[in-house]
SENUSE-647847 format. One record per residue: residue in three letters; residue number from 1; y negated, x, z of N, C-alpha, C in turn. Coordinates in steps of 0.2 Angstrom, whole numbers, plus 5000, padded with zeros to 4 digits. Example, Ala and Ser with C-alpha at 12.3 -4.5 7.8 and 13.67 -1.06 7.14 Angstrom:
% residues 2
  rest   nr   n_Y   n_X   n_Z  ca_Y  ca_X  ca_Z   c_Y   c_X   c_Z
   ALA    1  5028  5066  5039  5022  5062  5039  5016  5066  5039
   SER    2  5011  5064  5035  5005  5068  5036  5000  5064  5039
END
This chain:
% residues 69
  rest   nr   n_Y   n_X   n_Z  ca_Y  ca_X  ca_Z   c_Y   c_X   c_Z
   MET    1  4962  5072  5012  4961  5065  5012  4967  5061  5015
   GLU    2  4965  5056  5017  4970  5052  5021  4975  5049  5016
   ASP    3  4981  5049  5017  4986  5045  5013  4985  5038  5014
   PRO    4  4985  5034  5008  4984  5027  5009  4990  5023  5012
   ARG    5  4996  5027  5012  5002  5024  5016  5000  5023  5023
   ARG    6  4997  5029  5026  4995  5029  5033  4990  5023  5034
   THR    7  4985  5023  5030  4980  5017  5031  4983  5010  5031
   ALA    8  4988  5009  5026  4991  5003  5025  4995  5001  5031
   ARG    9  4999  5007  5033  5004  5006  5039  5000  5004  5045
   THR   10  4994  5007  5047  4990  5006  5053  4988  4999  5052
   LEU   11  4985  4997  5047  4982  4990  5046  4987  4985  5047
   ILE   12  4993  4986  5044  4999  4981  5045  5001  4981  5052
   GLN   13  5002  4986  5055  5004  4986  5062  4999  4983  5067
   HIS   14  4992  4983  5065  4987  4980  5069  4986  4973  5067
   GLY   15  4989  4971  5062  4988  4964  5060  4982  4963  5056
   THR   16  4979  4968  5054  4972  4968  5050  4974  4965  5043
   ILE   17  4979  4967  5040  4981  4965  5033  4989  4963  5034
   ASP   18  4991  4959  5029  4997  4956  5029  5001  4960  5023
   LEU   19  5007  4962  5024  5011  4965  5019  5012  4961  5013
   GLU   20  5012  4955  5013  5013  4951  5007  5006  4951  5003
   ASP   21  5001  4951  5006  4994  4951  5003  4993  4958  4999
   LEU   22  4995  4963  5003  4995  4970  5000  4999  4970  4994
   TRP   23  5005  4968  4995  5010  4968  4989  5007  4964  4983
   ILE   24  5004  4959  4984  5002  4955  4978  4996  4959  4974
   ARG   25  4992  4962  4978  4987  4966  4975  4990  4973  4972
   TYR   26  4995  4976  4975  4999  4981  4973  5002  4979  4966
   TRP   27  5005  4974  4966  5009  4971  4960  5004  4970  4954
   SER   28  4998  4967  4956  4993  4966  4951  4990  4972  4947
   HIS   29  4990  4978  4951  4988  4984  4948  4993  4988  4944
   GLY   30  4999  4985  4944  5005  4988  4940  5010  4991  4944
   GLY   31  5010  4990  4951  5015  4992  4955  5022  4988  4953
   ASN   32  5027  4992  4954  5033  4988  4952  5039  4987  4957
   ALA   33  5037  4989  4963  5042  4989  4969  5042  4982  4971
   PRO   34  5048  4979  4973  5048  4973  4977  5045  4974  4983
   VAL   35  5043  4968  4987  5040  4969  4993  5044  4973  4998
   PHE   36  5050  4972  4999  5054  4976  5004  5054  4984  5002
   GLU   37  5053  4986  4996  5053  4993  4994  5046  4995  4995
   LEU   38  5041  4991  4994  5034  4993  4996  5033  4994  5004
   ASP   39  5037  4990  5007  5037  4991  5015  5040  4997  5017
   ALA   40  5045  4999  5014  5049  5005  5015  5044  5011  5013
   TYR   41  5041  5010  5007  5036  5016  5005  5031  5017  5010
   VAL   42  5027  5011  5012  5022  5012  5016  5024  5015  5023
   PHE   43  5030  5014  5025  5032  5017  5031  5036  5023  5030
   GLU   44  5035  5026  5024  5038  5033  5022  5046  5033  5023
   ILE   45  5049  5028  5022  5056  5028  5023  5059  5029  5016
   GLN   46  5056  5027  5011  5058  5028  5004  5052  5031  5000
   GLU   47  5054  5036  4995  5049  5039  4991  5048  5035  4984
   ARG   48  5042  5035  4981  5041  5033  4975  5037  5038  4971
   HIS   49  5036  5036  4964  5032  5041  4960  5025  5042  4963
   PRO   50  5023  5048  4963  5016  5050  4966  5011  5045  4964
   PHE   51  5011  5043  4958  5006  5038  4955  5005  5032  4959
   GLU   52  5011  5030  4963  5011  5024  4967  5005  5025  4973
   LEU   53  5004  5031  4975  4998  5032  4980  4992  5029  4977
   ARG   54  4990  5030  4971  4984  5028  4968  4984  5020  4967
   ILE   55  4990  5017  4965  4991  5010  4965  4990  5007  4972
   LEU   56  4993  5010  4977  4992  5007  4984  4985  5008  4986
   SER   57  4981  5013  4984  4974  5014  4986  4970  5008  4983
   TRP   58  4971  5007  4976  4968  5002  4973  4969  4995  4976
   ALA   59  4975  4994  4978  4977  4987  4982  4973  4987  4988
   LEU   60  4972  4992  4992  4969  4992  4998  4961  4991  4997
   GLU   61  4959  4994  4991  4952  4993  4989  4950  4985  4988
   ASP   62  4955  4982  4985  4955  4975  4983  4954  4971  4990
   LEU   63  4957  4973  4995  4957  4970  5001  4951  4972  5005
   GLY   64  4946  4976  5002  4940  4977  5005  4941  4983  5010
   ILE   65  4946  4987  5009  4947  4993  5013  4946  4999  5010
   ASP   66  4943  5004  5012  4941  5010  5009  4947  5015  5011
   ALA   67  4951  5016  5006  4957  5021  5007  4957  5027  5002
   PRO   68  4953  5032  5004  4952  5037  4999  4959  5041  4997
   LEU   69  4959  5043  4991  4965  5046  4988  4964  5053  4986
END
């Protein structure tokens, strides 16, 4: 299955989604990283707990994007 970080990264780079919008949805699902740490996580510069992948996937679903985990 595709890593939701890759999906998010591609969509951000193409301007399909905005990092701040993604972060708001990520935060609403229980994510606790500040926006700059989420940015680093999406671009695989920083690691976070494995459950963060699920939270990121939920945030993408909120934006109407299917990001399988």
